[in-house]
C-alpha positions in Angstrom: -3.4 67.5 109.5 -1.4 70.0 111.4 1.5 69.5 113.8 -0.6 70.6 116.8 -3.0 67.7 116.1 -0.2 65.2 117.1 0.4 66.5 120.6 -0.7 63.9 123.1 0.1 60.5 124.6 0.1 57.3 122.6 0.4 53.6 123.5 3.0 51.9 121.3 3.6 48.3 120.1 6.9 47.6 118.3 9.5 45.2 117.2 13.3 45.6 117.4 15.8 46.0 114.7 16.8 42.3 114.4 15.7 39.1 112.8 13.7 37.9 115.8 11.6 41.0 115.9 11.3 41.0 119.7 8.1 42.8 120.7 7.9 45.7 123.1 5.2 47.9 124.4 5.2 51.4 126.0 4.1 55.0 125.7 5.1 57.9 123.5 4.4 61.4 124.6 4.5 64.2 121.9 4.7 67.9 122.7 5.9 71.0 120.9 8.7 73.4 121.8 8.5 77.2 121.3 9.4 76.8 117.6 6.6 74.3 116.9 9.1 71.4 116.7 8.2 68.0 118.0 9.5 66.9 121.4 9.2 63.1 122.0 9.6 60.9 125.0 9.2 57.1 124.9 8.9 54.8 127.9 9.7 51.3 126.7 8.6 48.3 128.7 8.1 50.6 131.8 11.9 50.8 132.2 13.8 52.5 129.4 13.3 56.2 128.6 14.2 57.6 125.2 14.1 61.2 124.0 13.9 62.8 120.6 13.2 65.9 118.6 11.7 66.1 115.1 9.6 67.8 112.4 6.4 67.2 110.5 5.5 67.6 106.9 2.9 66.1 104.5 1.6 63.8 107.3 5.1 62.4 107.9 6.7 62.8 111.3 10.5 62.3 111.6 12.2 62.1 115.0 15.9 61.8 115.8 16.1 59.9 119.1 18.7 58.9 121.7 18.8 56.9 124.9 21.3 55.6 127.4 21.8 51.8 127.3 22.2 49.6 130.3 26.0 49.7 130.0 26.0 53.5 129.9 26.6 54.0 126.2 24.4 56.6 124.3 22.5 55.2 121.4 21.1 57.3 118.6 18.7 56.7 115.8 15.8 58.0 113.7 12.1 57.0 113.5 9.7 57.9 110.7 6.0 57.8 111.3 3.3 58.0 108.6 0.4 59.7 110.3 -2.5 57.6 109.2 -4.8 59.8 111.3 -4.2 62.2 114.3 -4.8 59.1 116.5 -2.8 56.4 114.7 0.9 56.6 113.6 2.6 53.8 111.7 6.4 53.9 111.8 9.8 52.3 111.2 13.1 53.1 112.8 16.8 52.4 112.8 19.6 53.1 115.3 23.3 53.5 114.5 24.4 50.2 116.2 21.4 48.1 115.1 21.5 45.3 112.6 21.6 47.1 109.2 19.7 44.3 107.5 16.6 45.1 109.5 14.4 48.0 110.5 12.4 48.2 113.7 8.7 48.9 113.5 6.3 50.8 115.7 2.6 51.5 115.7 1.2 54.2 118.0 -2.4 54.7 119.2 -3.6 57.8 120.9 -4.7 57.4 124.5 -8.2 58.9 124.6 -9.3 60.4 127.9 -12.8 61.4 128.8 -11.9 65.0 128.1 -10.9 64.5 124.5 -13.6 62.0 123.5 -16.5 63.4 121.5 -20.0 62.9 122.8 -22.4 61.4 120.2 
């Protein structure tokens, strides 16, 4: 798999970094910058936007992310995705102020449009 194979839009399902594991849904958009580094943007529960940059090696995608919380503070963290296929990413994440006893989790599924579906 190559880094360019990951470019696209994914639906996400995840759980937060706490004991309750509160679920969330959203989208993840992956693109590349001029140096072939990953640019990521999440939209969580249709209300919170998060941004990140990362790198890809051996089917592992690592993204450092940040977002502005409701109270105006900037939160930072890292997510690691195992690229099961170019259409399915399985990840875990942690942010600096999250509960250190837990990791968040996230699964991403590529949104397939009629233009990128194969005709059989």
